[in-house]
Backbone bond lengths (Angstrom), bond angles and torsions (degrees), N, CA, C in turn:
res aa  C-N    CA-C-N  psi(-1)  N-CA   C-N-CA  omega(-1)  CA-C   N-CA-C  phi
1 M - - - 1.418 - - 1.433 112.41 -
2 V 1.148 129.22 130.90 1.522 134.95 175.53 1.519 110.02 -78.33
3 D 1.269 116.84 123.57 1.475 126.28 172.03 1.495 106.12 -80.70
4 L 1.324 118.34 111.32 1.463 120.14 175.22 1.559 114.38 -80.94
5 P 1.391 114.30 137.63 1.549 113.05 177.99 1.483 106.99 -68.62
6 P 1.381 114.59 173.25 1.507 116.34 168.83 1.494 116.54 -55.22
7 D 1.243 108.66 161.25 1.529 117.22 177.78 1.521 115.74 -61.03
8 D 1.375 115.05 -33.17 1.505 113.07 176.26 1.486 111.48 -71.67
9 V 1.377 119.09 -27.49 1.481 121.56 170.78 1.446 111.53 -63.17
10 L 1.371 118.59 -56.02 1.334 124.98 174.91 1.587 113.81 -44.97
11 T 1.381 113.34 -38.15 1.504 117.04 -173.16 1.574 101.31 -75.52
12 Q 1.329 121.00 -46.34 1.516 115.85 -171.49 1.516 113.28 -93.77
13 S 1.343 124.89 -18.96 1.363 117.83 -179.04 1.566 115.11 -130.18
14 G 1.332 118.34 -14.53 1.367 120.00 178.33 1.582 113.55 87.31
15 L 1.328 115.75 -148.70 1.512 120.57 -179.29 1.493 106.77 -148.05
16 T 1.281 118.65 127.36 1.342 130.07 174.73 1.556 110.00 -73.49
17 A 1.327 118.20 135.13 1.510 127.59 178.63 1.460 109.07 -52.41
18 A 1.296 118.20 128.47 1.514 122.32 167.61 1.506 110.19 -72.78
19 P 1.347 123.25 150.95 1.416 124.73 178.40 1.471 112.94 -72.87
20 G 1.227 117.48 147.55 1.486 123.69 -177.54 1.486 111.12 107.49
21 G 1.279 116.52 168.31 1.498 124.27 173.26 1.458 116.26 88.39
22 R 1.291 120.58 142.78 1.451 126.83 176.47 1.496 113.31 -82.78
23 I 1.259 115.73 -27.86 1.493 122.21 -168.06 1.528 106.22 -117.51
24 L 1.266 118.10 126.36 1.498 122.72 171.44 1.497 109.75 -99.53
25 V 1.299 120.04 131.92 1.433 129.16 166.16 1.430 108.43 -95.61
26 L 1.334 122.70 107.40 1.334 126.40 170.93 1.532 115.33 -89.97
27 A 1.350 118.91 113.92 1.460 119.64 -167.27 1.495 110.83 -129.09
28 C 1.280 116.81 169.88 1.369 127.87 161.95 1.640 110.44 -69.75
29 G 1.233 117.40 138.70 1.489 121.13 -177.83 1.627 111.01 -59.39
30 A 1.354 113.16 -21.77 1.463 117.46 -177.87 1.603 111.89 -73.21
31 L 1.399 109.97 -11.46 1.495 112.65 -178.63 1.496 111.39 -110.30
32 A 1.453 121.68 7.10 1.390 124.60 -170.09 1.633 109.81 -59.18
33 R 1.344 116.49 -50.28 1.418 120.08 -177.61 1.486 115.08 -57.67
34 E 1.313 115.90 -39.14 1.479 123.48 -179.67 1.440 111.52 -68.93
35 I 1.375 116.05 -49.08 1.398 119.23 179.24 1.484 113.88 -63.99
36 L 1.257 122.00 -45.64 1.420 126.19 174.02 1.609 114.69 -57.22
37 A 1.291 108.41 -41.96 1.451 111.06 179.58 1.592 111.20 -65.58
38 L 1.325 116.57 -35.48 1.443 119.61 173.56 1.485 117.29 -65.25
39 I 1.390 111.60 -42.61 1.402 120.39 179.46 1.558 108.75 -62.07
40 Q 1.224 118.31 -45.38 1.484 125.54 -177.79 1.660 110.95 -71.92
41 L 1.355 115.07 -34.36 1.392 117.73 179.73 1.478 113.40 -71.37
42 N 1.353 115.76 -34.58 1.406 122.10 -175.73 1.527 114.54 -96.68
43 G 1.325 113.52 -0.47 1.481 115.63 -177.00 1.431 119.10 64.13
44 W 1.320 120.39 35.38 1.447 126.56 -168.81 1.627 103.08 -85.42
45 D 1.292 120.49 71.25 1.337 122.59 -175.33 1.556 111.30 -72.30
46 H 1.277 119.51 -10.56 1.495 120.62 179.07 1.472 111.09 -90.92
47 M 1.485 115.68 2.21 1.608 120.60 -179.73 1.483 106.39 -115.58
48 T 1.325 113.43 145.29 1.429 125.20 174.59 1.635 108.95 -135.45
49 L 1.225 113.54 164.93 1.406 122.67 -166.88 1.542 108.73 -124.90
50 A 1.406 113.70 131.72 1.475 117.47 160.01 1.455 107.57 -129.19
51 C 1.383 117.14 152.06 1.498 117.09 -177.49 1.633 107.12 -132.84
52 L 1.248 109.76 134.93 1.506 115.83 164.03 1.530 115.76 -75.98
53 P 1.331 119.78 149.12 1.426 113.93 -178.38 1.623 118.26 -48.41
54 A 1.230 115.60 140.06 1.452 119.95 -174.78 1.548 107.35 -70.15
55 K 1.355 117.11 -19.89 1.458 115.26 -173.86 1.598 110.39 -72.02
56 L 1.272 116.09 -4.48 1.486 119.13 173.23 1.498 109.57 -62.58
57 H 1.384 118.99 -27.80 1.442 123.90 172.93 1.555 108.47 -47.15
58 L 1.234 119.69 -32.28 1.542 120.76 178.04 1.397 115.91 -78.30
59 Y 1.364 117.34 -13.39 1.547 125.31 -165.60 1.494 102.85 -133.70
60 P 1.289 125.00 60.18 1.532 118.05 179.75 1.416 119.04 -60.37
61 D 1.361 118.83 -13.30 1.499 119.31 179.63 1.605 106.19 -78.55
62 K 1.350 117.19 -7.13 1.466 115.44 -175.28 1.589 110.44 -105.77
63 I 1.408 113.93 -4.25 1.456 121.70 -172.79 1.530 109.30 -64.72
64 T 1.307 114.16 -47.22 1.558 115.18 -168.42 1.478 107.88 -69.19
65 E 1.304 120.58 -39.55 1.512 121.14 -177.15 1.552 104.41 -65.03
66 A 1.278 119.96 -46.72 1.431 125.32 179.17 1.483 115.42 -55.15
67 V 1.342 118.83 -43.95 1.384 126.23 176.30 1.500 110.12 -67.39
68 E 1.339 118.14 -44.26 1.546 119.24 174.81 1.485 110.09 -58.00
69 E 1.194 119.91 -44.41 1.532 121.38 -177.48 1.479 112.63 -64.67
70 A 1.412 117.82 -41.76 1.442 125.27 177.74 1.549 109.18 -64.98
71 V 1.223 120.22 -46.81 1.433 123.93 174.46 1.420 116.09 -51.70
72 Q 1.408 109.99 -53.14 1.524 112.87 179.74 1.454 113.51 -66.67
73 K 1.267 121.91 -28.07 1.445 130.18 175.72 1.428 113.21 -63.35
74 H 1.324 116.62 -43.67 1.442 124.40 -176.02 1.464 122.02 -99.61
75 S 1.356 112.67 -6.21 1.444 118.07 -171.07 1.556 116.19 -61.71
76 A 1.326 114.68 -31.80 1.449 118.75 -175.98 1.509 113.48 -79.92
77 N 1.319 113.46 -8.27 1.550 117.24 -175.79 1.467 111.36 -104.77
78 F 1.370 121.51 -6.83 1.483 123.40 -177.17 1.449 110.02 -133.85
79 E 1.349 116.71 146.46 1.414 121.56 175.67 1.590 110.44 -68.84
80 R 1.270 118.06 -36.33 1.462 119.12 177.65 1.551 107.65 -143.80
81 I 1.346 109.04 154.50 1.627 116.94 176.31 1.523 102.30 -126.94
82 F 1.390 112.19 133.18 1.482 117.07 171.52 1.458 104.76 -114.05
83 V 1.366 119.68 133.30 1.504 125.88 175.68 1.474 108.05 -92.04
84 A 1.386 115.35 112.76 1.416 124.39 175.83 1.548 111.85 -89.99
85 Y 1.380 113.73 52.58 1.484 124.91 170.73 1.462 103.51 -119.53
86 A 1.400 119.54 145.92 1.408 122.76 157.23 1.548 107.17 -92.35
87 D 1.242 117.79 -165.83 1.542 116.93 -176.65 1.471 112.93 -58.49
88 C 1.367 119.22 -41.18 1.418 123.11 171.62 1.508 117.41 58.52
89 G 1.319 111.30 38.13 1.441 114.96 179.09 1.463 119.32 78.46
90 T 1.407 113.86 11.83 1.537 120.21 -178.05 1.530 110.73 -82.18
91 G 1.337 118.31 -9.26 1.512 122.94 -177.11 1.609 111.80 65.64
92 G 1.262 114.63 33.03 1.519 117.07 179.23 1.554 113.18 88.37
93 L 1.327 114.11 -2.78 1.621 114.63 -179.01 1.501 111.77 -69.13
94 L 1.375 114.52 -37.97 1.444 118.09 179.12 1.371 111.75 -66.57
95 K 1.245 128.90 -38.70 1.591 130.31 177.85 1.454 104.65 -64.78
96 A 1.331 122.54 -45.61 1.424 126.43 -171.83 1.632 104.68 -61.85
97 K 1.333 112.30 -46.93 1.515 114.54 -175.54 1.495 108.78 -67.66
98 C 1.253 121.01 -40.88 1.458 127.78 -179.38 1.587 107.51 -55.06
99 D 1.370 112.83 -52.31 1.461 122.57 175.10 1.475 113.43 -52.54
100 E 1.395 115.87 -39.73 1.534 122.19 -172.47 1.523 100.62 -78.08
101 L 1.350 124.32 -36.57 1.456 121.87 -179.26 1.459 113.51 -84.12
102 G 1.319 119.37 -7.30 1.426 119.37 -177.82 1.461 121.90 74.79
103 V 1.413 112.03 32.18 1.436 117.07 -179.41 1.462 110.19 -119.98
104 E 1.194 124.04 150.97 1.479 129.52 173.59 1.496 113.16 -79.51
105 M 1.344 120.59 152.53 1.408 125.36 171.00 1.559 111.91 -136.28
106 I 1.206 113.21 162.54 1.588 114.57 175.91 1.395 112.75 -73.96
107 A 1.292 116.52 145.11 1.510 124.83 -177.37 1.553 106.49 -76.66
108 G 1.367 117.59 151.38 1.430 122.76 168.40 1.458 110.88 128.95
109 P 1.419 119.13 159.53 1.443 118.06 173.58 1.501 115.94 -78.29
110 H 1.311 119.78 -20.41 1.500 122.27 179.91 1.564 108.22 -169.98
111 C 1.288 114.75 175.40 1.474 118.98 -177.90 1.444 113.01 -68.89
112 Y 1.347 119.60 -28.39 1.561 119.84 176.48 1.540 108.53 -60.01
113 S 1.287 111.79 -30.00 1.509 113.71 -173.37 1.544 109.44 -79.17
114 F 1.331 114.12 -44.10 1.552 115.36 -174.89 1.496 109.44 -75.39
115 F 1.369 116.65 -33.94 1.444 116.47 179.34 1.512 109.67 -59.27
116 E 1.334 118.93 -42.23 1.438 116.98 178.29 1.467 115.50 -80.88
117 G 1.314 112.46 -17.91 1.492 118.75 -177.18 1.604 105.79 109.43
118 N 1.307 116.04 118.21 1.472 118.11 -173.58 1.546 113.61 -52.55
119 D 1.363 117.34 -40.41 1.490 120.82 -177.85 1.500 108.93 -65.53
120 A 1.384 115.61 -49.68 1.452 121.39 178.91 1.437 114.84 -57.08
121 F 1.308 113.99 -43.96 1.630 121.16 -176.05 1.503 101.07 -68.02
122 G 1.277 122.80 -39.83 1.502 121.35 -171.90 1.541 111.64 -65.12
123 R 1.292 111.34 -19.40 1.565 117.73 -177.02 1.623 111.16 -81.03
124 H 1.368 112.76 -9.73 1.468 116.06 -178.59 1.559 111.41 -88.41
125 E 1.318 115.09 65.29 1.484 121.12 -177.52 1.477 109.52 -68.93
126 D 1.262 119.43 -17.51 1.570 120.20 178.44 1.456 116.15 -92.88
127 E 1.460 118.95 13.00 1.339 122.87 -171.96 1.558 116.09 -107.21
128 I 1.340 114.72 25.02 1.471 119.67 -176.80 1.512 109.30 -68.79
129 T 1.373 118.40 -15.41 1.397 121.54 -179.20 1.543 112.14 -107.29
130 A 1.347 116.00 24.18 1.418 120.41 -177.67 1.540 111.54 -106.51
131 F 1.312 120.24 141.72 1.511 127.37 -177.73 1.596 102.22 -111.85
132 Y 1.244 112.01 128.39 1.554 118.80 -173.83 1.479 113.57 -109.73
133 L 1.385 112.60 134.58 1.507 119.27 171.06 1.449 108.38 -124.30
134 T 1.346 118.13 143.13 1.578 123.79 168.97 1.517 103.57 -108.96
135 D 1.371 109.06 175.31 1.524 115.76 -175.65 1.513 111.03 -51.64
136 F 1.251 119.91 -43.78 1.476 124.94 179.21 1.565 113.20 -61.31
137 L 1.297 112.97 -46.80 1.414 117.58 -176.89 1.530 113.31 -71.47
138 V 1.367 113.77 -29.74 1.406 113.01 171.73 1.574 112.65 -67.33
139 K 1.167 118.26 -42.24 1.543 121.35 178.27 1.540 108.23 -65.80
140 Q 1.341 122.16 -29.61 1.402 128.31 -175.06 1.538 115.30 -108.93
141 F 1.274 113.35 25.13 1.550 124.79 -166.50 1.557 106.04 -63.50
142 D 1.274 113.94 -43.88 1.536 112.87 -179.05 1.554 109.07 -72.39
143 A 1.280 125.35 -33.26 1.411 125.39 174.97 1.486 115.31 -70.50
144 F 1.260 119.07 -30.01 1.458 119.94 -168.23 1.688 107.05 -108.98
145 V 1.340 115.07 -21.21 1.483 115.72 -177.21 1.523 112.33 -124.77
146 W 1.339 118.10 -60.47 1.450 119.53 -170.13 1.600 111.47 -64.45
147 R 1.315 116.21 -50.10 1.484 112.96 -175.71 1.643 114.10 -78.50
148 P 1.353 115.76 -40.81 1.494 114.76 177.97 1.459 115.16 -56.63
149 M 1.357 115.62 -37.13 1.476 124.83 -174.82 1.491 111.04 -87.06
150 G 1.401 119.34 2.87 1.367 124.43 172.72 1.526 114.70 72.39
151 L 1.300 115.18 15.79 1.493 120.14 -178.60 1.493 115.03 -72.75
152 D 1.391 114.71 -20.76 1.432 122.44 -179.74 1.580 105.86 -73.03
153 R 1.229 119.10 -32.04 1.535 123.60 -178.09 1.539 113.44 -99.87
154 H 1.333 110.14 -32.76 1.552 111.80 -176.76 1.485 105.18 -132.67
155 P 1.312 121.95 83.61 1.461 126.48 -179.86 1.669 106.63 -58.17
156 E 1.244 116.06 -29.14 1.515 112.86 -174.16 1.504 113.74 -68.83
157 L 1.312 113.16 -6.27 1.507 119.85 170.14 1.433 117.90 -68.07
158 R 1.326 117.41 -17.30 1.508 128.51 -176.24 1.554 102.80 -55.95
159 D 1.329 120.99 -47.99 1.486 115.48 -168.93 1.516 109.12 -74.10
160 M 1.400 117.14 -31.42 1.478 119.99 175.07 1.498 116.56 -65.59
161 I 1.404 115.95 -36.86 1.501 120.09 -174.60 1.438 106.75 -91.50
162 F 1.366 122.78 -40.28 1.526 121.60 -169.29 1.520 109.50 -118.82
163 G 1.293 119.22 17.34 1.455 121.58 173.13 1.368 117.20 -57.04
164 N 1.284 120.15 -34.94 1.493 124.81 -176.14 1.493 110.85 -93.41
165 Y 1.377 123.17 -5.17 1.409 120.23 174.44 1.624 111.07 -88.97
166 T 1.289 112.36 150.91 1.475 115.27 -177.41 1.589 113.51 -114.48
167 K 1.426 113.18 -20.71 1.402 111.77 -175.72 1.540 107.00 -154.25
168 L 1.383 119.74 155.74 1.444 124.49 171.77 1.479 103.15 -111.09
169 V 1.352 114.90 127.78 1.358 127.14 177.55 1.568 111.83 -103.43
170 Y 1.294 116.64 113.23 1.500 123.89 -175.72 1.559 101.28 -93.48
171 Q 1.406 117.18 108.89 1.450 123.37 171.18 1.524 111.87 -93.08
172 A 1.308 112.54 97.25 1.497 119.71 -171.93 1.434 113.06 -79.61
173 Q 1.319 122.37 124.02 1.416 127.85 168.17 1.463 118.55 -72.08
174 T 1.410 111.69 -32.50 1.416 127.00 -175.20 1.600 108.21 -134.40
175 E 1.287 107.78 146.04 1.570 119.28 178.25 1.543 108.28 -83.82
176 D 1.304 115.12 88.34 1.523 125.35 -177.17 1.529 109.65 -128.23
177 P 1.394 116.22 106.52 1.430 117.80 179.33 1.598 116.82 -56.29
178 A 1.338 110.31 -34.46 1.435 121.08 -177.90 1.622 108.51 -62.86
179 L 1.421 112.96 -49.40 1.428 117.89 179.39 1.551 108.58 -65.25
180 K 1.304 118.35 -41.66 1.458 120.28 176.77 1.570 115.22 -56.76
181 A 1.344 116.70 -41.90 1.435 123.71 175.32 1.464 112.68 -64.45
182 K 1.346 118.31 -38.95 1.490 123.97 175.37 1.505 110.96 -63.38
183 A 1.424 116.89 -45.65 1.491 121.37 178.59 1.425 112.18 -58.48
184 E 1.421 113.41 -36.73 1.495 116.82 -179.56 1.468 110.02 -68.58
185 E 1.397 116.11 -32.64 1.450 120.76 -179.83 1.543 111.32 -69.34
186 C 1.458 114.26 -36.90 1.401 118.45 173.03 1.516 113.31 -65.07
187 A 1.295 119.99 -33.20 1.525 114.47 179.99 1.591 106.35 -78.55
188 R 1.319 122.41 -22.77 1.439 122.08 177.12 1.468 108.47 -71.44
189 R 1.328 118.74 -37.70 1.455 122.96 -176.00 1.576 110.85 -70.21
190 L 1.362 112.43 -28.75 1.387 121.88 174.80 1.582 118.54 -88.98
191 E 1.250 107.82 -2.09 1.510 119.69 -175.12 1.512 111.84 53.74
192 L 1.344 120.05 46.58 1.390 123.61 177.19 1.544 109.86 -119.54
193 E 1.288 115.32 157.24 1.479 124.28 171.50 1.554 106.57 -62.62
194 F 1.270 114.00 154.03 1.609 119.15 -175.41 1.592 104.90 -118.72
195 E 1.440 108.19 133.25 1.436 110.98 171.92 1.619 105.93 -136.44
196 Y 1.280 112.09 132.55 1.479 120.98 -177.10 1.534 106.38 -97.78
197 R 1.255 115.57 140.96 1.435 118.50 -173.52 1.541 104.57 -151.78
198 F 1.396 115.73 106.35 1.454 114.01 175.54 1.447 111.28 -83.49
199 T 1.381 116.22 122.49 1.370 121.42 -177.50 1.603 114.60 -110.37
200 G 1.390 113.86 -15.65 1.440 115.81 -170.50 1.581 108.85 58.92
201 Y 1.372 116.61 -141.03 1.413 117.55 -169.84 1.608 109.82 -107.50
202 G 1.385 117.51 -0.03 1.417 125.18 167.41 1.544 111.97 51.55
203 D 1.232 120.80 -133.52 1.328 129.51 -176.54 1.535 118.27 -71.29
204 L 1.441 110.65 -19.07 1.466 115.32 175.17 1.540 109.82 -69.13
205 S 1.241 121.39 -25.17 1.474 124.23 178.30 1.438 103.98 -73.95
206 I 1.339 126.63 -48.14 1.326 129.05 -178.99 1.535 113.35 -62.70
207 A 1.314 116.93 -42.39 1.537 121.28 179.11 1.556 110.14 -60.45
208 L 1.411 110.20 -45.73 1.459 110.48 -171.83 1.547 109.52 -73.28
209 N 1.343 115.05 -33.39 1.576 119.28 176.07 1.519 109.57 -57.52
210 D 1.344 116.55 -40.00 1.524 120.26 -177.74 1.491 105.05 -67.23
211 V 1.319 115.96 -42.67 1.548 120.24 -176.33 1.543 109.76 -59.84
212 A 1.274 115.36 -52.26 1.461 128.89 -178.17 1.448 107.44 -55.71
213 A 1.264 121.50 -41.02 1.463 124.46 -167.56 1.553 109.71 -82.48
214 K 1.357 121.05 -18.95 1.342 121.67 -179.29 1.482 117.97 -70.29
215 K 1.282 127.36 133.31 1.432 129.53 -178.02 1.549 108.33 -86.01
């Protein structure tokens, strides 16, 4: 069983691949807990995980290059590499790079979509004014939202940044009352309505199951 580092380490440094396994899942650090839970739950001993720093979530223009470097670094050590990133704001560049490198990646525009299920998420045409958080982002709210957006120093920026949002949707991967309470507090701080939506692992589970089953 892999011992995960604290969330702030996953944010800043990511996760080094554990030895063993034929398949490497290369993921965002924000997905580390969910992917390891699926690997352990399903007994996928032929699969291991490496994560890039979750803080790349804040700099989508850097994701494609970081993924390319990681694939090149690990390609000699694994039979296959699966990229557990969606488009994540790269404007199609990540998919094009993965195609060029000959590696698969999870489908969808972002993790909020594949956690809920891309088909289900696509039916929320009325949610252009929703702001989403996952388990990881609830726990790292200050690191990903409050401080980077300057709200800790200039709370008056709230209206400029979030004035067009109407609600905060917490997509919960686990049923955790403490996390739900924290997500509600995040919504209160942003002055948004709160909606709780238990998604579990959504299409992430389906995608990894397909990868694990391929010979």
